[in-house]
Backbone as CSV, one residue per row, in Angstrom:
resi,resn,N_x,N_y,N_z,CA_x,CA_y,CA_z,C_x,C_y,C_z
1,UNK,92.938,95.421,54.480,93.792,95.755,53.359,93.405,94.854,52.187
2,UNK,93.317,95.435,51.033,92.863,94.659,49.891,93.966,93.788,49.303
3,UNK,93.542,92.873,48.465,94.461,91.911,47.861,95.562,92.632,47.085
4,UNK,96.804,92.184,47.278,97.991,92.718,46.604,98.250,94.184,46.944
5,UNK,97.801,94.644,48.098,97.989,96.038,48.503,99.452,96.338,48.846
6,UNK,100.224,95.321,49.165,101.643,95.496,49.484,102.534,94.976,48.363
7,UNK,102.005,94.891,47.163,102.741,94.278,46.056,104.048,95.003,45.741
8,UNK,104.148,96.283,46.083,105.388,97.015,45.837,106.550,96.487,46.691
9,UNK,106.262,95.717,47.740,107.301,95.132,48.595,107.727,93.738,48.145
10,UNK,107.052,93.194,47.138,107.248,91.797,46.747,108.384,91.602,45.758
11,UNK,109.544,92.164,46.040,110.702,91.942,45.185,111.513,90.782,45.737
12,UNK,112.113,90.014,44.862,112.883,88.839,45.280,113.993,89.200,46.245
13,UNK,114.078,88.478,47.344,115.108,88.703,48.348,114.758,89.759,49.382
14,UNK,113.636,90.430,49.221,113.231,91.465,50.178,112.879,90.826,51.512
15,UNK,113.238,91.502,52.599,112.883,91.047,53.933,111.800,91.974,54.470
16,UNK,110.723,91.356,54.957,109.571,92.122,55.431,109.346,91.812,56.901
17,UNK,109.459,92.847,57.731,109.250,92.701,59.175,107.788,93.001,59.489
18,UNK,107.180,92.136,60.296,105.786,92.331,60.696,105.648,92.141,62.198
19,UNK,104.659,92.790,62.760,104.284,92.611,64.171,102.945,91.894,64.164
20,UNK,102.858,90.773,64.872,101.670,89.920,64.839,100.851,90.060,66.119
21,UNK,99.536,90.139,65.954,98.611,90.109,67.077,97.701,88.899,66.897
22,UNK,97.944,87.828,67.662,97.074,86.644,67.562,95.776,86.853,68.340
23,UNK,94.817,85.988,68.108,93.514,86.016,68.780,92.800,87.351,68.603
24,UNK,92.923,87.937,67.423,92.245,89.197,67.117,90.791,88.912,66.756
25,UNK,90.000,89.950,66.660,88.592,89.764,66.325,88.384,89.397,64.860
26,UNK,89.326,89.815,63.990,89.245,89.437,62.574,90.640,89.483,61.951
27,UNK,90.807,88.791,60.845,92.075,88.782,60.124,92.196,90.071,59.318
28,UNK,93.342,90.757,59.475,93.578,91.967,58.695,95.039,92.365,58.776
29,UNK,95.443,93.212,57.845,96.796,93.746,57.820,96.684,95.264,57.776
30,UNK,97.477,95.928,58.619,97.519,97.384,58.593,98.954,97.832,58.403
31,UNK,99.118,99.008,57.863,100.444,99.583,57.675,100.401,100.995,58.241
32,UNK,101.056,101.183,59.386,101.048,102.470,60.075,102.484,102.934,60.264
33,UNK,102.792,104.122,59.778,104.138,104.700,59.897,105.208,103.760,59.356
34,UNK,104.896,103.027,58.299,105.869,102.121,57.695,105.993,100.784,58.396
35,UNK,105.248,100.566,59.464,105.279,99.294,60.189,104.072,98.456,59.798
36,UNK,104.321,97.201,59.465,103.241,96.311,59.057,102.787,95.505,60.263
37,UNK,101.480,95.563,60.541,100.888,94.791,61.636,99.912,93.805,61.033
38,UNK,99.995,92.563,61.488,99.105,91.511,60.997,98.284,91.002,62.175
39,UNK,96.971,91.053,62.041,96.054,90.576,63.068,95.434,89.274,62.571
40,UNK,95.540,88.214,63.371,94.959,86.926,62.991,94.063,86.416,64.113
41,UNK,93.027,85.678,63.731,92.074,85.161,64.712,92.544,83.863,65.356
42,UNK,93.549,83.227,64.784,94.018,81.939,65.299,94.850,82.113,66.571
43,UNK,94.950,81.018,67.310,95.711,81.027,68.564,97.185,80.743,68.282
44,UNK,98.079,81.295,69.106,99.513,81.115,68.865,100.056,79.818,69.465
45,UNK,99.576,78.698,68.984,100.095,77.430,69.487,100.344,76.489,68.318
46,UNK,101.476,75.838,68.348,101.817,74.886,67.301,102.053,75.515,65.938
47,UNK,102.361,76.798,65.889,102.633,77.460,64.625,101.398,77.824,63.815
48,UNK,100.217,77.666,64.401,98.978,77.964,63.665,98.896,79.438,63.271
49,UNK,99.207,80.328,64.201,99.122,81.760,63.908,100.156,82.154,62.855
50,UNK,101.351,81.597,62.931,102.390,81.917,61.957,101.984,81.488,60.557
51,UNK,101.352,80.328,60.429,100.877,79.874,59.117,99.813,80.813,58.567
52,UNK,98.932,81.278,59.425,97.883,82.200,58.993,98.482,83.549,58.594
53,UNK,99.502,84.001,59.326,100.183,85.250,58.988,100.807,85.136,57.599
54,UNK,101.484,84.026,57.331,102.116,83.822,56.023,101.071,83.841,54.908
55,UNK,99.938,83.234,55.158,98.863,83.189,54.165,98.329,84.591,53.863
56,UNK,98.052,85.364,54.917,97.537,86.725,54.734,98.570,87.633,54.071
57,UNK,99.816,87.510,54.490,100.879,88.340,53.939,101.102,88.025,52.463
58,UNK,101.085,86.746,52.113,101.256,86.354,50.714,100.136,86.942,49.859
59,UNK,98.914,86.908,50.357,97.779,87.470,49.618,97.961,88.974,49.429
60,UNK,98.397,89.677,50.489,98.583,91.129,50.404,99.736,91.500,49.479
61,UNK,100.751,90.635,49.404,101.890,90.892,48.525,101.618,90.485,47.086
62,UNK,100.630,89.617,46.897,100.327,89.133,45.562,101.279,88.049,45.089
63,UNK,101.814,87.272,46.037,102.716,86.164,45.701,102.171,84.879,46.312
64,UNK,102.563,83.715,45.776,102.161,82.454,46.413,102.821,82.336,47.784
65,UNK,102.130,81.699,48.729,102.709,81.597,50.081,103.983,80.764,50.091
66,UNK,104.199,79.947,49.065,105.446,79.182,48.974,106.647,80.081,48.692
67,UNK,106.396,81.339,48.289,107.479,82.287,48.037,107.878,83.065,49.280
68,UNK,107.212,82.816,50.400,107.564,83.474,51.660,108.271,82.481,52.568
69,UNK,109.377,82.921,53.147,110.133,82.093,54.080,110.284,82.862,55.385
70,UNK,109.909,82.232,56.480,110.092,82.849,57.792,111.560,82.715,58.160
71,UNK,112.234,83.846,58.361,113.659,83.764,58.700,113.950,84.117,60.154
72,UNK,113.029,84.827,60.813,113.185,85.147,62.234,111.828,85.262,62.887
73,UNK,111.737,84.799,64.136,110.550,85.047,64.937,109.502,83.957,64.938
74,UNK,109.899,82.709,64.838,108.931,81.605,64.804,108.017,81.604,66.021
75,UNK,108.535,81.980,67.192,107.730,81.975,68.411,107.552,83.381,68.986
76,UNK,107.825,84.393,68.181,107.750,85.778,68.636,106.631,86.517,67.913
77,UNK,106.207,87.632,68.480,105.223,88.475,67.796,105.870,89.254,66.663
78,UNK,107.165,89.488,66.769,107.904,90.184,65.718,108.527,89.144,64.803
79,UNK,108.115,89.153,63.542,108.567,88.153,62.579,109.168,88.832,61.369
80,UNK,110.101,88.133,60.719,110.698,88.629,59.480,110.559,87.546,58.436
81,UNK,109.943,87.900,57.304,109.765,86.992,56.179,110.638,87.452,55.026
82,UNK,111.139,86.495,54.246,111.894,86.808,53.031,111.061,86.389,51.833
83,UNK,110.990,87.284,50.852,110.280,86.985,49.612,111.295,86.332,48.670
84,UNK,110.911,85.201,48.113,111.879,84.533,47.233,111.271,83.716,46.227
């Protein structure tokens, strides 16, 4: 997915649910049937994968990663971020 491809979702206070697949072959974001899937190459230990997800999602939304807050799913594959 290209840079800022999800920019229409980047409104203040919006909550974005994603499904994460760690240890993927490459970093990418897909949107299928309205569901956002984030694939990251990092391992899910010590929050490394979650940090990479936030970085990729921020790039796709066209916002700084400091504007994304993880509100649910710190240790889950299903995560919810708030844009703020």
